[in-house]
N, C-alpha and C positions, 0 to 999 in steps of 0.2 A: 853862477849858482854851484857849479860844480868845485871850483876855486874853494867858496867857504866851505861846502862840505869834506873836502879833504882837510882843510883846515883844523874842522869842528874833531875828525876823525883822529887827527893827529895830536891835538890839544887835551881831547878825553878818550886817551885810549882805553885806562880803566875800565871808563864806563861803557864803552862798546864791549869789553872783551867777553859778558855774559851773553850778547846776543849776537856775537860772534861765535861762541861755543856752542849755544843752541840750535843756529844755521849748520854748524860744520855737522853737528850729531845729526840733526834731521835730515839732510841732504845724505849722509853716509847711508843710514836706514832705509831712506826712500830708493838710492841707488840699490843697495846691497838686495833688498827684497825685490824690485823691480827687475835685477838681473835674474833672481831666482826664476821668478814666473815667466819670465821670457825664454830661460834654457827651457824649462819644462814644455813651453809651447811649441818652440822647434826642434825640441828632440825627437831624432828617428833611431827607428832600430838599428843597433849596432852590426849584424850581421846580414848576408844575403844566402840565404841557404839556393837560391835559385840565380846565382851569379852568371852562370855557364848559358843560360837559355837566353831565348827569343822573348819568349812569351808564358805565361803562366796562367794556365786556367784554373780557377780556386772554386773549392766548394763553399757553402753559405759560411760569411763570417759577420753577418748581420740579421737581424731582423727589421723587416720594413714593412710599416703598415699605410696605407691609401686611405684617407677619408675623404668623402664627398660630401659637400652641405648645400642643400638649394635654399640661395637666400632671395625673393622676390623672383627677378628675371635674370639672375646670374647664378651661376654655379662655381662654387670654391672646392678645390681641392687641394688637399696638406699631403704632404708625404714627411714621415718621421721616422727615422731609423734608431736601432740600439744594437751596440756591438755585442757578438755573441763571445763567452767565454771558452766555446770549444770551435770544431771544425766540422762542417756539415761534408759529407762524402760525396762524390760522382760517380755518374754510371760506370760500371767494370767496364763496358765496351767501347767507352769514351776514347782511351787513349790512342788505340787501334783504328779509329773512325778519322782520329785526325791524321794520324802515321800518313794516310793514304792521300793527303793534301797535296797537290802541287807544290814545290819547293818546301819539303817539311823533309830534314832527314831524318828524325827520330820524336815521338811523342812518348815522354816516360813518365809513368804513374809513380806518384810518391804516397805512402800511407804513412802520415805521423801520427807519432802517439808517444805518450809520455810513459815513461817506465822508471822503477826505483831499482837502481843499481846497487849491488854491495859485492864484498869481496865474500869468500865461503866462510869465514870466521864473523861474518855480519856487520863489518864496517862500512859504512854507508860512503857513496863514492858520487861525488860531484863536479861540476865543471867550475870554471873560475868566476868567482865570486859567488859561489851556492849557485850557480846557473843548471838550471834543471839539464836532464839526460834524456832526448828523445828518440825515440827506436823509428827505424825506416827499413824498408827491403833495401837488398843490395843491389837491385836494378836502377834505384834512384841516386847511386853516389857520382853519376857523371855530372848529375844537375847542378852541382857546388862549382868545380868537381873535387871531389874525396880521390886520392888516389894511394894505393897501398905503399907502406913504407916497409913492412916486415909483414912476414906471412903469406896466409892465402885468404880467398873469397871464402866466405862462411857458406860451410854445406849444414844439411838439418843436424841441431842441437849445436851449433856453433855460434859466435857472434863476432864483430869485428869492432873495435874500437877507437876512435880517435884519440891521436898520441896524446893530449893531455890528460886525457881522462884515465889512460894507461899509465902515464907517468907518476900522476897525483897518489894513485892507489898502488903503485911499485907492480904492477902488473905486466906481464911478460905473454908473450906467444906461447900457448899451450896450457896456461894457468886457466883455473877455472873460477866462473864468477856466479851471483843469482840475481836472478831478473825477476822483478815482482811487476807483474801486470795486472788488468781487472781480470784477466782470464786464469789468473794462475800465478805460481811462485816454480822457477825453474831454476835447475844449475846446468849451466852452459859452459863449453868448453871457448875459449879465446883463439881465435883461429888467424887472427891477424891485426895488424894497427895500421891508420890510414890518416893523411894529413889532408886538409882541406887548401888547396889551391896555394901550397907552399908556406902556410902555417901549421902549427900545432892544433888548431881549434879553431872554431867560430867563436866570437865575442857573443856571450850570454846564453850559449847553448854547450851543451855536449853530444855528442854523436854516438849511436849503437847502431849496428847494421846486421839484419836477420838473412838467414836464407829465403829468397823469394817464396818457397814450398811453405815455408812456416807462418808467413807474414800473417794472414787472415787469422789464422790459428791463435798466434800472440796477441795480436792488437785486438782481436775482435770487432774490425771494422770489415763492413759490407761492401767498401771499395774505395778508390783513392779520396786522398782530402785534398790534393791538387794534381795537375798533370802539365810537365815541363814539355816547352816545346823549343826543340832545336831547328833554327832554319839554314837551308843551305847558304851559302856565302852570298851567291848571286839572287837569291830571293827577292821578288819585288813587294817587300811591307805593305804597300798600298793596297796590293790584291789580297795577299797571304793572311794580314789579320781581319779583313773582314768574313774571309773563308773559316777561319777559327772560331770566329763568333758565332757564325752559323750552325758550325758544329755544334757548338758550346749551348748553343742554348739560351738560358737564363743564366747559367754562370756566368760570374765576369772574368774578362780577360784582361790581366795585369801586363805592364809593358812598362820598360825602364827602369826607374828608382820604386814604381808601386810592386813589381814582382815580389819585394819581401814579404806584402802583406797575405801572399800565398801560403806564409808559412803558417804553423800552429800556432794561435793566438797564447796559447801558454810558452812557447819558447821564445817571444818576442816581451820586452818590457815594457810594463803597464804604466800609462803617466799621465791618466784620468785622476788617478787619488791625489798625486802630488798637485795637478794644476789647481785642486780645490783647497789642497793645505797651503798653498803659495799664494793662492787670491787671497784666502783667508787673513794670511802673514801680511800681506802688502797693505790690507785694510785695515789692519790693526797699526801697522806703523804709521800709516797716511794719516790716520785720526790721532794718532798721539803725536804724530810730529808737527802738524797744524794747530791742534790745542795748545802745546807747549813752545812751539816758537811763536805763536799768536800772543800769548799770555808774556813771554819773556820782551818781547818786543813793547809791548806796552807798557811794562813795567819802567822798562829804560827811557821811554817817552815821558812817562810821568816824573823821573828823577830829574828832569832837566827842564823844570815849570819853570823856574828861575830864571835861567837862560834863557827860555822862549820868552818870558816876559822881558827881560831886559830887551831883546830883538825887536818884539813890540815896539817899547818906548821910543827905539832908535828909529822907528818907520815902517818896520815890516810888516807886510800886509798878511794875513791868516793864508791867504792861499800861497804866499811865497814860503812860509815856513812848513807848509803841508809836503810842499815840493823838496823843500829841503830835506823834513825828514824821510820823505820817498825816496830820495836819493840816496840819503847817508845808509838806509837801510839795504839797499841795492848793493853798493859798494861793499859793506862787511858781508853781505850773503856770498858776493863775488869772490872776496878775499879767501872765504870759507870752501867755496867751491871746489877748490884744485885738490886740496887733498882729502877733502871730502869723499870724491869721488874715488880716489884710490883706497881711501878704507871702506868703502861701500865695496867695491871687488874682494878685498881681504873677507869682509863680513859674510858676503854671498860664499865664498869657498869653506868659510868655517862651518856656516850653518848647512851647506850641502853633505859637508862631510861627517857632521853629526847625524843629519836624518837617514843616510847611507849607513851608519852605524845602528841607529833604530831600526832601518827597514821599512821607514817609510816612502823613501825613494828606490829605484831600482839602482843595481850597484853599479850601473855602467853610467850612472847619472853624472854630469860633468857642467860645471857653471858655465855661459858662452858669455864672453865680455862683447858686449854691444854699445856702439856710442852714442846711435839714437837713444838708448835708454838712460844713458849716463848725462846726456844733454838735457831729456826729459826730466830726471830727478832735479838738477841743478835751476831747470827753467823753473820747476813746482816751487822749491827753496826760495827763490828769486822771488816769487809771484805771491808767496805766503808773507815771507818777511816785507813787503813792499805794500799789501794791503792791509796788515797790522798795524803797520807805523802811519799809513794814511789815515785808516780809521781810528787810531787812537791820539792821532794829529788834531781830527776833528774836533775834539773836546778840548785838547791841552790848548790848541793856539786862542782860543776863544779869553783867553785871560786878556784883562785889560793891562794897558801900560801902566798906570799906576800901580799894579799890584807890583811891580818890580821893587818899590820902595819899601814893600811889607817885608818882615822877617823870613815869612815863609808864604809861598806862591801856593795856593790852591785850585786846581782846576775843576771847573764847573761840574758837578755831578749830572749824571742822565735820569730824567726824570722816572718816577716810578711807575706813568703810564708806558712810555717809552720800553723799559725793561719787561713789562708783563709781555706786551705786545709781542718782542722779539722772543719770549721765552713760550709762550702758547704754542706754537706750531710744533716746535722739537718735543717739547712735553705730551701733546696732545699726539703726535706720531710715536713716541715710545709707548705710550696706553695703548695705541690701538694695535702696535706690534704684538704687546704682551696679551692683550684680549682675545683678538681676532686669528691670529697666526698660531696653526697648530704645533707649539713649540715642543710637542712629544713626538712629532715626527723627524725625520734624517734632517731637517732645516733648522732645528731644535736650537743647537750650539749656536750657528751663525746668527739665528735670529735674536737669540739671547745677547749676543755683541750689538746688534743693529740697535735694540733696543735701550744697552746701557748708552752707547754713543749718543742717541737723541736725547735721553736722562740729563746727561750730563752736559749736553749744550745746553738745555733749559736751564740747568743749576748755574751754569756759567753764565748765561743773561740775568738770572736774580741773584747773582754772587754778591755784591755790595749788600743786598736787601736782607737776602739768609744769613751773610756774615754778621751786619749789624745786629739782628736779633738773637743769632746764637752767643756772639760776641758779650753781649749785654749781660747774659745768663752766667757764661763763663767766667768771664773777668769777675765777677761777684764772690766766684769760690776762690779765684787767685788774690782777693784782698784779703783774705786770713792768712796769707804769709807775711802780713806786715807792712811796714811802708814800701819796700820794693815792691812786694805785690801789688799793694795799692797804686803805685804809680804805672805797675805793668798794665793793670785794669784801666785805667785812663787813658793809656797810650793807645791801647789797640780799640777803646772805644772812638778815640778821637780819630783812628787812622783806617778806619775800615776800609777804606778801598785799599792800602798797602797789606792789608792783612788779607784781604781777597786774592789779591795777585799771589800772595805766598801760599794761601790754603787750598786755591784751586789745583794746582800741580798733584798736592796731596791728595784731594778728592779723586782725580784721574788717577792716581796710581793705585790707590785702595781699591775703586770701584771697579775698573776693566779687570785687573788681576784676580783680585778675590771671585769674580762674576766667574772667571773662566776657570780658576782653579775648583771652587766648590761645585761649580756643574759639573766638569769633568769628573771630579771626585762621586758626584751622585750616581752619576751613570756607570761609574765602575763598580758602587756598592750593590745599587739595582741589579745590574748585570751578575755579578758574583754571587748574590744572594737569590735570584731567581734560579742559576744555574745548581746551587747547593740544593734548591726545593727540588728542582725537575729529577735529581738525580740521588734525592736521600734515601729511597727506598734498597738502592744497588748496594750490593757488598762487595763488589770487584770491580775493575775496569780493564779491559785487555785492550793493549794498543801495541803498534810497530811502527819503526821508523819507516817514514812516509807513508804507511796505511797497510791493510791487510784486503785480499779479495773480499768479495762477499761470500763464496762459496767456505772461505775458512770460518767467517762469522756463523755460516749455517752449521757447520761442525761444533763450532764452539757451544754453541746454543743447545745442542743436543746432547752435552756431554753429561753423565749420570750426578746425580746431586745438582743440575742446575734447574731451578723451578721458573727463572723468567728472565729473558736476554732481551734487549735492546741494543742493533746495530744502527748506527749512523754514518751516512754518505754526504758528505757536504758538497753543495753544488751552487750553479746559480739558475735561475729560471726568469723567464720576461711573460708579462701578462700586459694588457692594454690596458690605458687608463685613460678616458677623454680623448680615445682615438691616437693615444701617443704608448707608443711600447715603452715599458719600463722594467728595469733589471731588477731582481730582489735576491736575496740569499734566501736559500732553500736548503732541507735536508731531505736524501732519503733514508726511510726509516724500515728497519725490519723488527718486528716484536713477534716473539714466540712464548711459549712459557704460561703457567697459569697462574703465577704471580706479577703484578704490576712494577717493574723497573725505571721507566719513566714516566714522570709526571708533568704532563703539559700545563694541567690545570684547565682540562677542557670543559669550556662553558655553555656550549650548545652542540648538541651533535653526540657523535662518537667517532673514534678515529677508524678508518675503511681497510679496505686491502687493494687488491690491484683496480684500476679502473677509477679511483677515487683520491681525494688529496683532502689535506686540512689547511684551513690558513688562519695567522694570527688576529685576534678581535679587532685590532685597530686597520689591517689591511681590508676586512669583510666590510667593517663599515665604510672604511674610503671608497670601496668598491661598490658597495650597494649591494653585494652578493647576499644570496640565502640560502640555508641548507637545501640540497638537492640541484642547485644550479649547476649545470653543465659549462665548465667554463675552457678555454682553448688555452692551453699552457706550451710555449716555446721550450724546450730543453737544452741544454747548454750546447748541442749541436745543430740547433733550427730544427730541430725535428717536431712538428707541433703534433700536440695531443690532448683530444677534448678528455678531461678529466671531470668526474661529478664532485661537488663539496660535501663532506660527510659531517665535517667539525669545525668549530673554531675554538683556538685557545688562547689563551692569557701571557704565559710565561715563553716570551718569543726573544727575549733580551739574550746575545750572544748566541744565537741557537738558529734563528731565519723565521722569515715569514711564511714560508710556504712549507707544507710537510708533504713528499711525493713518495710513490712506491719506490722501495729500495731497488728491485731490480730494473725498473725502467729508468732510474739513474744511472744505476751501473750500467746500462747498455748505450745511453747515450752522453756521459759525461766522459770526455776523453781521458780524464784522471780514473774515475769508477770505483775509487779504491773507498773502504770503510775506516774513517778515523777512529771510531771509539766501540768497542762493544760493551756494553756495561750488562752484568750479570747479578743473579741474585741466587745463592744456595743457601743449603741450611749448614747447620753446625757439622763440624768434623766427627766423622762417626765412621764404624769399619764398613758401612754399607757405602760409603762413598759421600763424602761432605765437602766443607771449606778447604781444608787441607789436603786432601787429595785432590777436589778440582785444580787447585792452583798448580800441585805437583804435576797432574797428567797432562796439563797444558805445556806447562816447560818440558815434559818429557818429549811430548808428541811435536811442538814447535817451540823449538829453544830460540828462535829467533822472535818470539813474542815477547812482550813486559807483563805482567800481571801485578798490581797493587791493590792494597785491599781497601780502598777509598775512592769515588769519583766526585768527593765535595770539592774540589779544588779547580777553579775556572782554568780551561785551557788557554795555552799563550798561544801567540800569534798577532795578528790584524789589531784585535783589541788592545795588545800590550804596545804594539807600534806607535798606533793611533795615540797612546795614553801618553807617550814617549813625546809624540810631537807635539800636543798640546802643553806640555811641561817646557819644552824649549821654547814655544811661543810665547810663554810666559815670562821665560827669563829674559827675552829679548826686551818686550814691553817694560819689565821691573826693572832692569839694567837702563835704559832710555828714560824712563820717566824718575827714576832713583837719582841720576845726575841732572836731570832737570830741575826737581827740588832742591837739590843743592846749589845749581847755578841761581836758582830765582831766589833763594834766602840770600846768598852772597850780595847779587845785586841789591837787594833790599838794605842789607846790613852795611856795604860800603857807600849808600848815600846818607846816610845817618853820623857820618864823622863829625858834622858840626855840631849835632845835637848830643851827641856822646861828649866830645869835648866841651860844650858848655854845661853838661853837668858835672864835669870833673873839675872845672875852674869854679862852679859855686858850692864845690865842697865833698862832693860823692866820693868816694872812694872808688878803686877798678873794682873789689869784689863786690860792692854794691850796684855798681851798673850791669858787672856779669851777672850777677843774681836776676836783673831787670829784666836784661835779655832774655835769660833762660824762662824767665817766668811768660814773656812774653810769646817766646817760641811755643812753651806751652799751651798756652791758648789757642795760638795758632794752629798746633797739632791736632788740639782736641776738636776743635771746630772743623776742619779739615776731614778728621777720621769718623767725626759724627755724617756730615754729608755725605762721605762716601760709602760709610755703613749701610745710611738709608738707600742710597740709590742701589746698592749691591742687595740689599735686602728685600726689595721691591721686584729684581730682575729674577734673584734667586727663587725667591717665593713663589714665582709665577710660573718658574720654570719648574720646581720639585711638585708644583701642582698638578701641571701637564702631563709628568711622567706617571705618578700613581696615586695620585689626588689628596696627597698630605702636603701639607702646608709646611715649610720646613725654613728659617732664617739662616739657621747655622747648621749646615749640612755635617762639616767636620770639624768639631770643638777645637782640635790641635793644627790644623791649617790654618783656620779662622784667627785664632789666637798668635799664631805666628806670624800672620800677616800683619794684626794690629799692632804686635810688639816690633816687628820688623820695619814697617811704616812709622810705628812712633817714634822709635830712636832714632831712625834716620832724619826725622824732622828735628827732634830735639836736638842733634849733634850738628846738624847744618843749621840751624838757628843759634846754636851758642858759638861755635868756632870762630866765625867771622868775627863777632864782635870784641874776640880775642885779640885778633890781629888788627882791629882797628885802634884797640885801646892800649896798644904797646908805649910804652913811657916816650920812646923816642922821637914818637908821630906828633906827640900831643903839642909841643910849640907850633908846628907848622899848621896844625887842624886851628888852634886858638888863633893864630894870627890872620887865618882865613875868615875865620868869624867874625 
């Protein structure tokens, strides 16, 4: 069997080229996306702030909720945790208590907090790869250890910078810098420059050290965020560590590689978002690869019906033919595996580089090449190719031996009942997802892809039936083009299975990518519209690089001529949902004045003050809250506060699901800075108006930026996410586009005998070209119609879930571009192969073969 399979491959190299190419691309994309997902799963923080310590006692870094349920005679306990975006503090006397333990040389407290560092002329200073700058007390420098390269330790009013920050900003000892923290803006003198353990800086964060006497005043922290323990060389750790844990109480004690997690969360790269992004990438890639490779292998098997019939005449059994087809597919996929694995590594690095540029992954993210991941991608490709060949062979090998004597061998068609039974589960699943899954929630985009995939599987199962119905209608229109159109219509109706094999990749190409693009575009439009509506009454906004202290925002709101102000502090907050802590985007909000500046479209209740909060109507509905309910909310540093719900609002897109008191957020968020101050003021006048307000702000706070409108949505995560979606669409479009061209080429190359017969019967090359072009047009029209139908169902349901409005075409320009692009690709892919087949010098050989 192996000898026969190798001989068949040598004899039909051209016929197997399409399968080879499809397997090559499928394995390459599976390998690339698999490496990306593996890399984010195993990614570790690049720097250890506590490298010199034996152990680290950490403040809260996560919220843990324990629920207990009584079920019959059993008690079930569940423990769920959610990471904090800030750092909880430890008791101020903890370091002193640990220092007295036997075997401890020193217990050094570290109060870490983010700062905005700038030169005196306002130029921001960041670490390598836009790393944040983290402030510390000078006493904590030995924890890394940091050592002075130049200058002296900081005194009150002074700071020490790491060498990388100083070099980037061109700062030397004696220069002045501006420090912005949530407690205010200060100009301080640079007393010295330090290096960490022989390097210029720790990767992923810049370091700034203050005099210990000024630490609490500048940081606003009530205690250290961690305590580093330095043990004596001869200390018995088996005895010392339990003693440290006893002194620390409930605070975690970290050792070994876990010590890095004692650092401030904002100082460490976050890989939670990239895990979901790359998980979605591999989902799209796997579905498209399976879909395309299966179709290509099945089409290749179909093109060999005459050969299979001849083998049946020679005495081959159906089982032997199925094994032959499966073995051939494995050999072809194996030949494609080695170069595909190498290409997968290249693809992974290119995608990672682009995602780093977009900010969708940390700047320190690097692709980790893993042999097991590559082997898994190869095995997946082999399995898909083998399964597709076996399934296609089950129908093809039913050819009766006498059919080998016919001019054209035709495989038996699957029955109507069988196809309907195959189509029902995925179609029902897709409809169930669109009907019962809340597409308006955070899982909406992912679930829209799942529903598209299920509907496409149903369309593929019903492919020949749907194509026959649509071809019968579309081909009638093609007959208006004369004799060639009439012949093209007859051929497509007679060869509905071939049309199906070519049309299905077009359906996949349009439906998946149009759905992702349109849904992403819809979310962008709705977010921009809600942002514009929220800030429509504001006449100016004030911002600063990195943010401004709440105290400054309060002073801006009190300026003469300002009739209303709204300051927002972005943060994260945690509430429980069905016994599980869930993290939500939130805003600290300070509203002053008689005029409304920020319109959240409050649907129930009114915005309150201290001790209260507001929530989006969607979150209120999910949680079952009512106005007046008291809800425990964990703030960014893990502090739990019981707040009373006083309002629910509708305009939450691009804003957050929770509105908290600004002072509460500023006190418990490590950054604690105001992002934007929206102002409303009257017209310019001698008594102080629009012009005077802006001039007064610029004169008093030169570092602030005043713009006349707040109508433009803010940049940041939304843009990065949009860029990530678009890059995923590019990957999917590229793969499916090549698959479409490949499928058309396979289908056309198998018709050499048919085209030669038409030429020998007197048809001119131009007439055959026009016939092939009209066939391609019919196929493209059928594929686009089915693709548009699938995308319309999903996009319509997704749109309705967002704001109650049913939309078929969210963005006419994007939709038209997709139709034109996919249509043009299909027409070109269908017409060009025919020109190569009909070259005059090939006709004698083809005619002889006929």
